[in-house]
KEGUMI-94527 format. One record per atom (N, C-alpha, C): x, y, z. Coordinates in steps of 0.02 Angstrom, whole numbers, plus 32768, in hexadecimal, padded with zeros to 4 digits. Atoms other than C-alpha are relative to their C-alpha. Last residue first. Layout:
XYZ;...
% end
This chain:
802880367FF2;C536AC168046;7FE58019804C;803E800A802B;C578AC917FEB;7FD77FDC8013;802C7FE27FE5;C5EEACD28073;7FCB7FFB7FC3;80137FEF7FB7;C63FAC218094;7FC1803F7FFD;802C803C8001;C64EAC0A7FCD;7FEC8005804A;80337FEA8020;C6B1ACB67FD3;7FC37FD07FFE;800D7FC97FCD;C736AC82804F;7FB480167FEE;802B80267FD2;C740ABCA8001;7FD98038801F;803180288012;C772AC247F51;7FCD7FE5803B;80267FD38014;C7E8ACA47FAE;7FBE7FEA7FDC;80057FD17FB3;C84BAC20800B;7FBE80347FE7;8021802F7FBF;C856ABAC7F71;7FD8802E801F;80328000802E;C897AC357EF9;7FAB7FBC802B;80277FC0800C;C90CAC587F71;7FBA80017FF1;801D7FEE7FC7;C946ABB67F91;7FEA8035800A;804080197FF6;C954AB9E7ED5;7FD880138047;803A7FF08014;C9CDAC387ED5;7FAE7FCD7FE7;80167FA27FD8;CA3CAC0E7F54;7FCC80167FD7;801180037FC1;CA55AB527F13;7FD880428021;7FBF7FFA7FB9;CA7CAB8B7E6F;7FD67FEC8032;80197FC17FD8;C9EFAB467DEA;804680038020;801280097FB6;CA16AAD17D65;7FF5803E8018;7FDE80207FDA;CA80AAD17CBC;7FED7FEC803A;7FC97FE77FEE;CA3CAB7C7C78;80187FCB8034;7FDE7FEC8023;C9C5AB3A7C04;805680188017;7FE98036801E;C97DAAC87C6B;802880237FD9;7FD080307FE7;C972AB137D0F;80327FE07FC1;7FA07FED7FE6;C93EABB57CBB;801C7FC28010;7FE37FE18057;C8A9AB607C43;805780108024;7FF9803E8024;C862AB077D05;80507FF77FC7;7FDE80137FBA;C872ABAB7D70;800E7FAF7FD7;7FDB7FC98017;C7FCABE97CCF;80427FE38029;7FEC80148040;C78DAB5E7CD7;802F802B7FF3;7FEE8036801A;C779AB637D87;80267FF87FCC;7FBB7FF97FFD;C75DAC157D7D;80087FCA8003;7FDA7FDB802C;C6C2ABF37D17;804580018017;7FD680028057;C693AB697D74;802C801A7FBF;7FD2800C8000;C681ABD47E0B;801D7FC67FD3;800D80477FF3;C5FDAC277DCC;80387FE48007;80058011802B;C62AACF07DF0;80057FB17FF5;801F80407FFB;C635AD2A7E94;7FB87FDF7FB8;80387FE88019;C66EADD17E69;7FC37FB67FF9;80227FC57FBC;C700ADAE7EDC;7FCA80187FD3;8026801F7FD4;C71EAD147E74;7FDA803B803C;802780318009;C730AD5E7DD0;7FE47FF7804F;803A7FD27FEF;C793ADF17E33;7FD17FD27FE4;800A7FE77FC8;C814AD767E4D;7FCA80267FF8;8024803D7FEA;C802AD1D7D9A;7FFB80208061;8048800B801C;C824ADCB7D52;7FE77FD0802E;80137FD27FDE;C8C7ADEC7DCC;7FB180087FE1;802780127FCA;C907AD437D95;7FD580388029;804D80088015;C915AD687CE5;7FEE7FFA804D;80257FD67FD5;C9B4ADC47D16;7FBC7FF57FF0;800C80057FBE;CA09AD167D17;7FDE804D800E;801F803A7FE3;CA00ACD87C6F;7FE3800E803E;800D7FE17FD7;CA23AD877C12;7FD67FD18034;7FDE7FD97FEC;CA19AD387B6A;7FD28031803A;7FB9800E7FE1;CA2AAC837B51;80068057801F;7FC57FDA8027;C9B6AC967AB0;80367FF7803A;7FFD8035803F;C93EAC0E7B19;80447FFF7FD9;7FE5804C7FDA;C93EAC6A7BBF;801D7FDB7FD3;7FCF7FEC7FDC;C91BAD137B59;802E7FBC801D;7FD37FE48039;C893ACC77AFC;8052800E8006;7FF38044801F;C849AC7D7BA2;80247FFC7FD2;7FD680347FD1;C84DAD2A7BF3;801C7FBD7FD6;7FC57FDC7FF7;C80EAD927B60;80397FCD8022;7FD18011803C;C781AD137B56;803A80208006;7FDC803E7FED;C76CAD457C20;80137FCD7FBA;7FC57FEE7FC0;C75CADFA7BFC;80147F9A7FF8;7FC68000802D;C6E6ADD47B5B;80478002802F;7FF38035802E;C662AD6B7BD3;804D80147FC9;7FE9803D7FEA;C66FADE87C68;801E7FC07FB2;7FA3800C7FFA;C662AE747BFC;801F7FDE8028;7FFA7FEA7FB5;C5B3AE447BC4;8050800D800C;7FF07FDC8008;C59FAE2D7AF3;80028032804E;7FAB7FF48019;C5AFAD847AFC;8013804A7FF9;7FE0802C7FC8;C4FFAD497B73;805C80307FD4;7FED7FD67FB2;C4A1ADD77B2A;802F7FED802B;7FE67FBF8002;C4DAAD957A74;7FF4802B8049;7FBD8014800A;C4A4ACCD7AA6;803680467FEB;7FDF80117FC7;C405AD097AD3;80477FED8011;7FFE7FBE7FDF;C3E5AD677A31;80137FED8049;7FCB7FCA8009;C424ACCD79D3;7FFD802D801E;7FC880177FF8;C3ACAC687A20;803C801E7FF2;801D7FFD7FBE;C30BACCA79EE;804B7FD6802E;800F7FA57FEB;C356ACDF793F;800680058045;7FAC7FF37FF2;C382AC137949;7FEA80497FFF;7FE280197FDE;C2C5ABEE796A;804B802C8014;801C7FD17FBD;C275AC7B78FF;802A7FD48046;7FEB7FB67FF6;C2DAAC387878;7FFF802A8039;7FB680157FD8;C2A0AB80789E;803580547FF9;7FF8800D7FBB;C1F5ABB57889;804A7FEE800F;80117FC97FDE;C20FAC1A77ED;80027FE48057;7FC37FD67FEC;C261AB8577A5;7FE9803B8020;7FCA80187FDA;C1D6AB1477C7;8039802D8006;800C7FF97FCE;C158AB86777D;80397FE7801F;7FEE7FA28002;C1BDABA176D4;7FFF80048055;7FBF7FE87FEA;C1B3AAED76DA;8007803F800F;7FE280327FC4;C105AACD76DD;803D8001800C;80167FFC7FC6;C0DDAB5A766A;80037FCF8050;7FCD7FEA7FC7;C145AB1775E5;7FED8014802F;7FCE803E7FF0;C0C4AAA97593;802C80198031;800F80327FBB;C04BAB3B75B6;80267FBA8009;7FF07FD67FC2;C0B0ABBA7538;7FE17FC8804B;7FBD7FE38000;C0C0AB3C74BA;800F800B8034;7FE980497FD0;C003AB1E74C9;80507FE88006;801C800F7FCF;BFDBABCE74AD;80197FB5801F;7FE37FBD7FD3;C053ABDB741B;7FFB7FFE8049;7FBF801F7FE9;C004AB5373CF;803280238035;802580417FD2;BF3BAB9E73F3;80627FE87FFF;80308036803D;BF83AC387392;80007FCA8042;80567FDC803A;BF94ACED73EA;7FF87FC07FF4;8026804D8017;C02EACBE7470;7FBF800E7FEC;7FF37FFA8043;C098AD6F7484;7FD47FC07FE6;80117FC88049;C04DADA07518;7FF97FE57FCA;8063801D8009;C06FACE0756D;7FEB803C7FDE;801B800E8048;C115AD1A7544;7FD17FE67FF1;80397FCC803E;C123AD8075CD;80007FF37FBD;8047800A7FDE;C145ACD57645;7FE3805D7FBF;802680348001;C1E5ACC17603;7FB17FFF7FFC;7FFA8012804D;C235AD5E75F9;7FE07FCE7FF0;801E7FE67FF8;C211AD5B76C2;7FF680167FB5;804580227FF9;C259ACB076AE;7FD280348009;801180458046;C2FBACFF7653;7FB07FF08026;800D7FE08035;C307ADAB76D4;7FE37FBF7FE1;80587FDD8014;C2EFAD3D775C;7FFC80167FE0;80308035802E;C388ACC17713;7FB2801B802C;800480068029;C3EBAD627714;7FBF7FC07FF6;80307FC38022;C3E0ADAE77C4;7FD57FEB7FCB;80587FFF7FF0;C3EDACF97811;7FE580417FDE;801780468011;C499ACF177B1;7FC17FF1800F;800B7FE38051;C4DAADB477DC;7FD67FAD7FDB;80477FC98000;C4A4AD847897;800380067FA8;803B80077FF7;C51EACF37897;7FB1801B7FE5;80267FF78056;C5ACAD357855;7FC27FD18001;7FEB7FAB8011;C603AD61790E;7FC87FFE7FB9;80477FF27FEB;C5B4ACAA794A;800D80547FD3;7FFF7FEA7FD5;C63FAC4378DF;7FBC803E8017;7FDA7FBC7FFE;C5F3ABE27883;800D8021802E;7FB57FF98011;C5EEAB27788F;8017804F800D;7FE780137FC5;C528AB2278C2;805A8007801D;7FDE7FCA7FD7;C4E9ABA77851;802C7FCF8029;7FD17FCC801B;C4D8AB3177B8;7FFD80348018;7FBC80268024;C49DAA8777FA;801B80557FF7;7FBE800A7FC0;C430AB187883;80367FC17FE7;7FF67FBF7FFA;C3C4AB4E77DA;80427FF48045;7FD17FE68025;C3B5AA99779B;80218059800F;80027FB87FF4;C371AA527849;802980247FC1;80617FF78016;C360A994781B;7FF68050800A;80007FF3804F;C430A9AE783B;7FB880037FDA;7FE680418030;C41AA9B278F0;7FFF80107FB4;7FD07FF88025;C3E4AA0E7979;80237FD77FDE;7FC980298005;C348A9F379CD;802180227FCF;80107FF9804E;C2E4AA6A7A2D;80407FD87FF5;7FD580248020;C29EAA4E7AD4;7FF880157FC5;801B80318040;C231AADF7B21;80367FEB7FDE;7FC88022803E;C231AB027BD0;7FF17FF67FC6;7FE880427FF5;C1C4AB667C41;8014800A7FC0;7FFA800E803D;C1DBAC017CA6;80157FB27FE2;7FC9801E802F;C1BAABE27D57;800A800F7FA8;7FFA80358029;C11DAC427D7F;80307FF77FF2;7FF67FF3804C;C12DACDF7DED;80077FBB7FF1;7FD580278024;C0E4ACE07E92;7FFE7FE57FC8;8009801C803C;C070AD627ECA;80437FD47FEC;7FE78008803A;C08CADB17F76;80097FC97FC0;7FF280328007;BFEAADB67FE5;804980017FBF;7FD37FE47FD1;BFAFAE69800A;80427FBE7FF8;7FE67FD08012;BF35AE557F96;8052801A801B;7FC28023802E;BF09ADA77FC3;802580477FE2;7FB880167FE6;BEBDADF78057;802A7FEF7FD8;7FDF80447FFD;BE1EAE437FF2;80487FFA8030;7FFC80387FD4;BDEEAED4802F;80237FD68002;7FCD7FDF7FE9;BE18AF4D7F9C;801A7FC58052;80237FCB7FD2;BDB3AECA7F3A;803A8025802E;8021801A7FC6;BE04AE697EB2;800A804B802B;80147FC47FDA;BE2FAE967DF1;7FF67FCC8050;804C7FFC7FDE;BE7DADFF7DA5;800B8028802C;800B7FF67FC7;BF23AE017D40;7FBB80077FFC;80387FDC7FF4;BF62ADA97CAC;7FEB8007804D;802080087FBC;C004AD8A7C70;7FC380298008;802C7FCC7FE6;C02FAD677BC0;7FE87FF98040;805980227FEC;C0B3ACE37B91;7FEB805A801A;8013800C7FC8;C15AAD2E7B40;7FAC7FEE8016;80107FD87FCE;C15EACFF7A90;7FD980098034;80407FCC8002;C1ACAC917A46;7FEF802D801C;8019800F802F;C252AC2F7A46;7FD280227FE3;7FCC7FEA802D;C2A0AC847AC6;7FF67FE47FB8;7FFD7FC78028;C1F5AC8D7B1E;803780087FD2;80287FDC8043;C1F7ABF07B2F;800080387FEF;80457FD77FFC;C28AABEC7B99;7FC67FF17FD0;80107FDC7FE7;C307AB5C7B59;7FBB80218027;804D7FDF7FD5;C32FAAB47B64;800880458006;7FD77FC67FCC;C3C0AA6C7ADB;7FB280118021;80367FD77FFF;C3C4A9C87A79;7FF3803B8030;80207FD5803B;C440A9717A30;7FC380227FF6;8027802C8025;C44AA8EA7AC0;7FDC802E7FBF;8014804A7FDC;C468A9877B45;7FD47FDA7FC2;801180358034;C4A7AA3C7B00;800C7FA2802C;800880307FF9;C4B7AAB47B85;7FE37FC97FDA;804E802C7FFF;C467AB4F7B74;7FFB7FB1801F;80317FE67FCB;C4E7ABD57B82;7FC57FDF801C;7FDD7FD87FD2;C590AB747B51;7FC880218026;7FF780227FCF;C52EAAF87AE8;802980318047;805580217FDF;C4CAAB7A7A94;802A7FD98028;80017FE87FCF;C58FABC07A7A;7FAC8008801E;7FD7800A7FB5;C5DCAB2B7A32;7FDF803A8034;800680417FFB;C54FAB2379A3;802580018046;804E7FEC8005;C558ABDE7970;7FEA7FBB802F;8058800E8025;C60DABAA7988;7FC780298012;800E7FB1800C;C686AC2A79FF;7FD57FF47FAF;801080278052;C6A1AB8E7A72;7FE9803F7FF5;805A7FFA8015;C6EDABD37B1A;800F7FF37FAF;80157FA68016;C794AB837B42;7FC4800A7FF3;80027FD47FC9;C7A9AAF47BD1;7FDD803A7FC9;802C800A7FCC;C77CAA637B4F;7FF5803C8030;803F7FE9801F;C809AAA07AE3;7FBC7FF5800F;80027FAC800B;C88AAA9D7B56;7FB7800F7FE5;80257FF27FBF;C888A9DA7B98;7FE080597FF1;802F7FC07FF0;C8BDA9A47AFC;7FD380068022;7FD37FE58035;C922A9037AF7;7FE8803F7FEC;7FCE7FE07FE5;C8CEA8DC7B8C;802B80187FC4;80057FBC7FD8;C82AA8AF7B41;804380338002;801080077FB3;C87AA81E7AD2;7FF9804E8023;7FF47FA27FE6;C855A82C7A19;80067FE3805A;80317FF67FD7;C81FA77179B2;802A8050802D;7FE97FC17FEA;C825A77A7907;8000800F8035;80147FDA7FC1;C7E7A6E378BF;801F8023800D;7FD6801D7FD2;C806A6C277FE;7FF0801D804A;7FC2800D8015;C7CDA6A37759;802280038039;7FD77FDC7FD8;C713A6907775;80547FE5800C;801F7FBF800A;C696A66476ED;8029802A803F;7FF47FC68043;C6D5A5C576BB;7FFA80457FFD;80357FDC801F;C6FBA56D775B;801C80317FAA;7FED7FB57FFD;C767A4D9776F;7FBE80207FD9;7FD07FE0803D;C708A43E7773;8011804B801D;80147FBF8012;C6BFA3ED7823;803F80107FCA;7FE77FB97FF0;C70AA34A7832;7FDD80277FDE;7FF27FD98030;C6AAA2A4781C;7FFD804E8013;7FD4800E8038;C6DAA22E7892;800480277FC2;803A8008803D;C6A6A295791F;80247FED7FC0;804680047FDD;C6E8A28B79D1;7FEE7FD77FBE;7FF780377FF0;C7AAA28C7995;7FB77FE5800F;7FE9802C802E;C78DA3207938;801B7FB78011;802F8009803D;C723A37C79AB;800C7FB57FC4;802980377FDB;C7B1A3517A2F;7FB67FFE7FE1;7FF9804B7FF3;C81BA3A579C1;7FC97FE48015;800E8006804B;C7A9A4407991;80287FB58006;804D80208027;C79FA44E7A47;7FF17FEA7FD3;7FF9801E7FC7;C86AA4757A80;7FA77FC57FEA;7FD68031803F;C875A4D879CF;7FF17FBA8037;8035800E8061;C7DEA5387A0C;802B7FE07FFB;8026802D7FE2;C84AA5407AD7;7FB17FFA7FC5;7FED80557FFE;C8D6A56C7A7F;7FCF7FD58019;7FD6801C802E;C8A1A6027A3B;80097FC38014;803B8003802E;C833A6407AD2;80277FC77FC1;802780357FC8;C8CCA6367B46;7FC37FE67FC5;7FD2803E8020;C933A6977AA9;7FD97FC68040;801280028051;C8ACA7267AAC;80297FAC8001;803580217FFF;C8B3A71B7B6E;7FE97FFF7FB8;8003803A7FCA;C969A73F7B76;7FC17FDE7FF9;8009800A7FBD;C959A7CC7AD8;7FF97FB68037;7FB87FFD7FE6;C975A7B97A24;7FD78019804F;7FFA7FD77FB2;C919A75E79BA;803A8014801D;7FBD7FCB7FEA;C912A6E97920;7FE7802C8048;800D7FE67FCD;C8A2A65E78EE;803980218012;7FCC7FD77FD7;C8A5A621782F;7FDE80158044;7FC980138027;C82BA5A177CD;803F80228025;7FD37FE38034;C7A2A5AF7830;802E7FFD7FDF;7FDE80027FD4;C72CA5187847;802F80537FD1;7FC4801D8020;C692A51A77D6;8042801D8039;7FD07FDC8053;C607A58F77D4;803E7FEE8001;801F7FF28033;C586A53A7863;801F80307FAF;801C8027801C;C5F2A4D378BA;7FD480037FC7;7FEC8037802B;C669A54A78C2;7FDC7FE07FDF;7FEF7FD08034;C5F1A5D57928;80237FD87FAF;804280137FFD;C5BEA54079A5;8018802B7FB7;802380378027;C66FA54479B1;7FDB7FF37FE1;7FE18015804F;C682A5F179B4;801C7FC17FF6;80297FE88029;C607A5F67A4A;801B80077FBF;802B80188000;C67AA5747AC0;7FCB80127FBC;7FDE805A8030;C714A5B87AA5;7FBE7FDF7FDD;7FE27FCC8051;C6C0A66E7AD8;80077FC07FE0;80347FD68027;C66AA61C7B83;801680057FBA;802980408012;C716A5C97B8D;7FBE7FED7FED;7FD280158028;C766A66F7B9E;7FDF7FB87FF1;80237FDC8040;C6D5A6A27C16;80217FE77FB6;8041801A801B;C705A61C7C89;7FEE802D7FC7;7FF38010803D;C7BDA6627CA4;7FB07FEB7FDC;8046803E801B;C79DA69E7D41;801780137FB3;7FC3804F8029;C84EA6FA7D8B;7FBF7FDB8005;7FFC80457FD5;C7E6A76C7DEE;7FFF7FC47FEE;7FFD7FD67FC7;C81FA8317DC6;7FFA7FB38023;7FBC7FD97FE9;C856A8037D0D;8005800E803C;7FCE8017800A;C7DDA7747CC5;805080328038;7FEC80407FF6;C74FA79B7D35;80437FDE7FFE;7FF4800D7FD8;C74CA8497D1B;800D7FB8801A;7FC37FF88013;C754A84D7C5F;80308004805F;7FB3800D800A;C6D7A7DD7C60;803980118012;7FCF80057FCC;C64AA8257CBF;804E7FE97FFA;7FE47FB47FDE;C5EDA8607C3C;802B800D8019;7FD480277FD6;C5E4A7BA7BCF;8020803D8034;80217FD57FD3;C55EA7F77B59;801F7FDF8032;8004802D7FAF;C59EA7587AED;7FE880328036;7FD7800C7FB6;C59AA7D07A52;7FCF7FD18036;8004803F7FC9;C590A7C67992;801E80088049;7FFC7FF77FC5;C581A8527902;7FFF7FC58040;7FC18001800B;C58AA837783C;80208017804F;7FE980468019;C4DCA80F783A;803980147FF5;80077FD8804F;C4BFA89278D7;80077FC37FCC;802A7FB57FEB;C490A86E798F;8001801B7FB1;7FEF7FB88028;C4A3A7C27978;7FEE80378004;80337FDE8019;C4BFA7637A06;7FFC80287FC6;7FE57FB88019;C55BA6D97A24;7F9780257FE7;7FAF7FE98016;C52EA65E7AAB;7FED804B7FDF;7FE47FC48013;C492A63F7B09;804580127FFC;7FCE7FD8802D;C499A5987B2E;7FF480247FED;80227FDC802E;C400A5877BB6;804880177FDB;7FC97FD3801B;C438A5057C38;7FDE800C7FBD;7FF37FFC8050;C3BEA4997CAB;802E802A7FEA;7FB67FEB802A;C3AAA4877D61;7FF77FF37FBA;7FF680168030;C2ECA4627DBC;803980177FCF;80077FE4803E;C2D2A4B17E63;80277FC97FD4;80467FE9801B;C293A4867EF6;80077FFA7FC2;80328036802B;C32CA4167F26;7FAF80157FEF;7FEC801D8037;C39CA4A47F2B;7FCF7FB67FF1;8036800C8022;C33BA5047FA8;801D7FC97FC5;803980348004;C39AA4DD803B;7FD480227FD1;804E7FED7FDE;C3E6A5858044;7FC97FD77FFC;7FE97FE87FAE;C492A5338051;7FBD80208014;800280357FC6;C45DA4C87FB8;8001800D804A;8025802C7FFF;C439A5577F5F;7FF57FD98031;80267FAB7FD3;C4DBA5C07F77;7FAB7FE1800C;7FE0800B7FAB;C536A5087F5A;7FD18026801B;801B803A7FF1;C4EBA5137E9F;7FF37FE98067;80687FF88004;C50EA5A57E7C;7FE57FD7802B;800B7FCE7FCD;C5D2A5787EAD;7FBF80107FFF;801480327FB2;C5B9A4D07E49;800B80368023;7FC680097FD3;C599A53C7D9B;80047FE1804A;8000800C7FB1;C515A51E7D2A;80548012801F;7FF080387FD8;C525A5617C73;800380018043;801F805D8049;C4FEA5CF7BD3;800E7FCE803F;7FDB7FE98031;C49AA6247C39;802F800B8004;7FE47FDD7FE7;C43FA5B87CD4;802080067FB8;7FC180018011;C3AEA5877CC8;802480287FE4;7FD17FBF8012;C336A5727D4A;80277FEA7FDD;7FCD8023802E;C295A5187D73;8034803A7FE7;7FBE7FF0801B;C22EA5287DFC;80287FF47FDA;7FB880198026;C184A4EB7E1C;803680277FE2;7FEA801E8033;C101A52C7E8B;80257FE67FE9;7FC580338006;C07AA50A7F20;801980197FB1;7FE08023801C;BFEDA5837F46;804A7FE97FFE;7FD97FC8802A;BFA3A5C07FDF;802C7FCA7FCC;801680018052;BF3DA5368024;8014802D7FC8;7FF98034801F;BFABA4F780AE;7FD27FFE7FBE;804B80118011;BFB2A5AD80F7;80107FCE7FC2;80327FCE7FD9;C039A5E38166;7FD67FF57FD4;7FF5801D7FB9;C0B2A54F8125;7FCA8017802E;8017802F7FEF;C08DA57B8081;7FF37FF6803E;80337FF1800B;C0B9A638808A;7FC47FC27FF8;80207FDA7FAD;C158A60680DF;7FB780287FDF;7FF480357FCE;C186A5918044;7FE280158047;803D802A800A;C14CA6277FD1;80057FB58033;80457FD37FDF;C1CDA6988028;7FB57FD17FFA;800980107FC5;C24BA6008028;7FC6802B8012;800F803F7FEA;C243A6097F6C;7FE97FEE804E;802A80128022;C25DA6B37F42;7FC57FCD801D;80437FC87FF4;C2D8A6BB7FB7;7FC880037FF3;800F80027FDB;C33BA6427F62;7FD1801C803D;8034804A8013;C333A67B7EB6;7FED7FD38057;80477FE1800A;C36AA7297F04;7FDA7FBF7FF3;80007FF67FC1;C413A6CC7F4F;7FA5801C7FFA;8015802B7FD1;C412A67D7EBA;7FFB8012802D;804A80148023;C413A71B7E52;80037FB7801C;803F7FD27FE8;C4A3A76B7ED1;7FBD7FE67FE5;8014801F7FB8;C516A6CE7EB1;7FB8802C8014;7FDD7FCF7FC4;C523A6E57DFD;7FE07FF48020;7FF080257FD6;C504A65E7D5F;802B80188042;7FC280058014;C4B4A6C87CE9;80197FCF8033;7FC77FC77FE6;C3F8A6BA7CF3;80397FED7FE3;7FB97FFE802F;C362A65E7CA7;802B80418017;7FB37FB58001;C2E4A6507D30;80257FD17FCD;7FAC801D802C;C244A5D57D02;802D804A800B;7FD47FC88024;C1ADA5EB7D74;80487FDA7FE1;7FCB80118017;C10AA5737D71;802A80417FF7;7FD780377FE3;C083A5877DE7;80457FF88006;7FEB803F8025;C049A6247D9A;80247FDB8023;804180577FD2;BFDBA6937E1A;801C7FD97FCC;801E801E802D;C085A7147E1C;7FC87FD58009;80587FFC7FFB;C0CDA78A7E91;7FE37FDB7FC9;801480078047;C199A75F7E96;7FB57FEC8011;801E803B8026;C1CEA78C7F3E;7FEB80157FC1;80567FFE7FEE;C257A8097F5D;7FE57FCB7FDA;801D80167FBE;C2FBA8167F0E;7FB880258015;7FF57FC47FC9;C315A81B7E5D;7FEF7FD88035;7FEE80197FCF;C2FAA7A37DBE;803A803D802D;7FB27FF87FED;C29DA80F7D4C;80117FCC8024;7FDB7FD57FD5;C1E0A7DD7D0C;80587FF88014;7FC480087FFE;C181A77F7C8D;8016803A802A;7FEE7FBA7FEC;C0DFA7577C81;803D7FE5800E;801E7FD67FE1;C06BA6D97C24;801E80418027;7FED7FCC7FD1;C0F9A6747BDD;7FB880208004;802D7FFA7FCE;C09DA5DE7B7F;8029802B8047;7FE4803D7FC9;C100A5B77AF7;800C8002804B;80188032802E;C09FA61A7A72;80177FC28036;805080137FE2;C0A8A6A97AFF;80057FCD7FD5;801080287FB3;C17CA6987AFE;7FB27FF77FF4;7FEB80398004;C171A6B77A3F;7FF37FD08054;802480228005;C101A74C7A50;7FF27FAD8003;803980157FD2;C169A7907AA9;7FC67FD17FF3;80527FD7800C;C1D6A7A77A27;7FE87FE28047;804280217FED;C285A72C7A2D;7FDA8043800F;7FF280448001;C33FA7457A18;7FA87FEE7FF8;7FE5800D8047;C363A7F57A0A;7FFD7FC07FE7;80267FE6801B;C2F8A8077AAA;7FFA7FF37FA5;803F803E8020;C366A7857AE3;7FBA800B7FDA;7FF98028802F;C3E5A7F67AE8;7FE27FD37FFD;7FD67FD88050;C3A4A8837B4A;80007FD47FE3;803380008032;C343A7F97BBD;7FFA80327FC8;800C80388038;C3E8A7AC7BF6;7FBF80157FDA;7FDE7FF18059;C427A8467C51;80037FB87FDD;80127FCD800A;C380A84E7CD1;80347FFC7FBB;7FC37FDA8003;C3A9A7927CE6;7FE180327FD8;7FBE7FFD8016;C2EDA7447CCE;803C80318010;7FDC7FCF7FC4;C257A6FE7D27;804980107FCF;7FB680018021;C1E0A6A47CA2;802380448018;7FDB7FCE7FF8;C13DA67B7CF1;804080147FF6;7FC17FFA7FC5;C0E5A5E47CB2;800780577FFD;7FED7FCC7FE7;C050A59C7C71;8034800F801B;803E7FBE7FD1;C050A4E77C4F;801080427FE4;8046801C8027;C0E0A4617C1D;7FD480508025;802A80067FE2;C19AA48F7C48;7FB580067FF1;800180427FC5;C206A4467BE1;7FE5800D803B;801D80368009;C1BEA4B77B56;7FFB7FC0802A;803D7FFA7FE4;C208A5557B9C;7FD67FC97FEE;800A7FF67FB8;C2B8A51A7B83;7FB880098015;7FF6804B7FEF;C2A8A4B87AE1;7FEF80188041;804A80178018;C23FA5687A88;7FFB7FB18043;80287FC07FE2;C2EBA5C27ACA;7FBC7FD78006;7FDB801B7FB7;C36BA53A7A80;7FBD802E803A;800B803D7FF8;C2FFA55279E1;800D7FDB8038;80447FFC7FF9;C308A62079E6;7FEB7F9C7FFD;800C7FCB7FC3;C3D7A6077A0E;7F9A80098011;7FD1803F7FB5;C3E3A5957976;7FE980158045;8036802A801B;C37EA61978F8;7FFE7FA78030;80437FEC7FE4;C3D3A697792E;7FD27FDA800E;7FFB7FFE7FB1;C476A6457910;7FC280048015;7FFF803D7FE3;C434A6177865;800F7FEB8049;80487FF17FE0;C3FCA6D37842;80067FA6801C;800180207FB8;C4AEA6EA785A;7FC97FF3800C;80537FE07FED;C4CCA6E977AF;80017FEA8035;801F80337FD8;C58FA6FB778F;7FB58007801B;7FFB80288006;C5DBA75C7712;7FE67FC18027;7FC680367FE9;C5BAA7F77750;7FE07FC57FCA;7FCF80378025;C574A86C76C7;80397FCB8011;7FC67FEB801E;C4F1A8C87728;803A7FC37FDC;7FCD80308014;C44BA8B2774E;802580147FE0;7FF17FEA8057;C3D1A8F677C5;80387FC47FCB;7FB97FF07FFE;C3B1A89E7877;800080277FB2;7FD0801E8042;C2FEA8907882;803D80188009;7FE07FD18011;C2DDA8B4794C;800E7FF77FBA;7FA68016800F;C289A83779AA;800780187FBD;
% end
């Protein structure tokens, strides 16, 4: 678990982290003996901020895997699934159980398994219905793991509900608002009631109304109601629909561009190992001229990925994260010079006291040096991305659209992007931005772009 740095936040989020850890321990201890933990891939990242593998191992977890299609291969008889209530995950679980049942029918000596499923943050009837229709509902013990607000930083909490916008505005499903309200109620039990709730947007109003209703219910049920918070002045709720333009524009801060290039997930980013270290050396072995393997093509190994934590525990990242990328290179250069000067102080250390002082600083210098190496490698990769004509032209189009300059003339570049097989998400990003700033797309233009995109996609397939 990555240590989170210290900020000036008035909320002690350690309390929330400890509550989540306690609930996780209870989940694991509900199944006796050694067990295999099968995680929703989207939960594994946030869960790593709460519990390290040693905690899982202390509570009987011998193996951890991702919930995906295909059989689960394990010698452990107890399987614990922790996942969001999504239909595809229910189908995967049903497939796992049916595979094991078929194995047992073919070989009565085969191992029988016990299955426990914990929904995050709560179960849904439709998921239970899928398991019933698959004929496996009776084989599973079902519970809930209330993983609510996850501390990413001492001043940043997240519910990690990736599909909330789609559910709210496309599906008309307001379940996620209920999840947010419950999480905020838990926050109030730790820090007191919010003195004032204000917001903007329809969904923000739904959330505020739900919070007020929950507070009234708690006041009725509990003779000793919660006191007003002394550390929180106001809860400000901002609906995403208030500003749809910002997430469509390219981020230009250092942290923003890391997200654009590498995709930050749960305060971590995965990069090729050569980005933050020397490239792996390849060795060749000589073979006989008559060897048949000489004519066989050699498969290049996939580059290994390295997971990098991006939070305030990294002092250099804290310094860089909100800077415009244009000035990051200069900051890295100054830090490199300072670290080099600090290392050179070892030549000036003559007395025992001076040597001891330098030795005491050495550990911190090595950590800084490693951090500098990592961020220099990441910055070089981002630089290679930002100097391309494609990036700069797309940025120019975005800025013109937002500024209202030659809005209709940007169509030529978008069409060119489609013809050059630029990733579809980049094309759709510009089209959505144009639609927002222009009050929608004209029907003729929309049909033209749809035709162009479909034709190019057919060629690619």
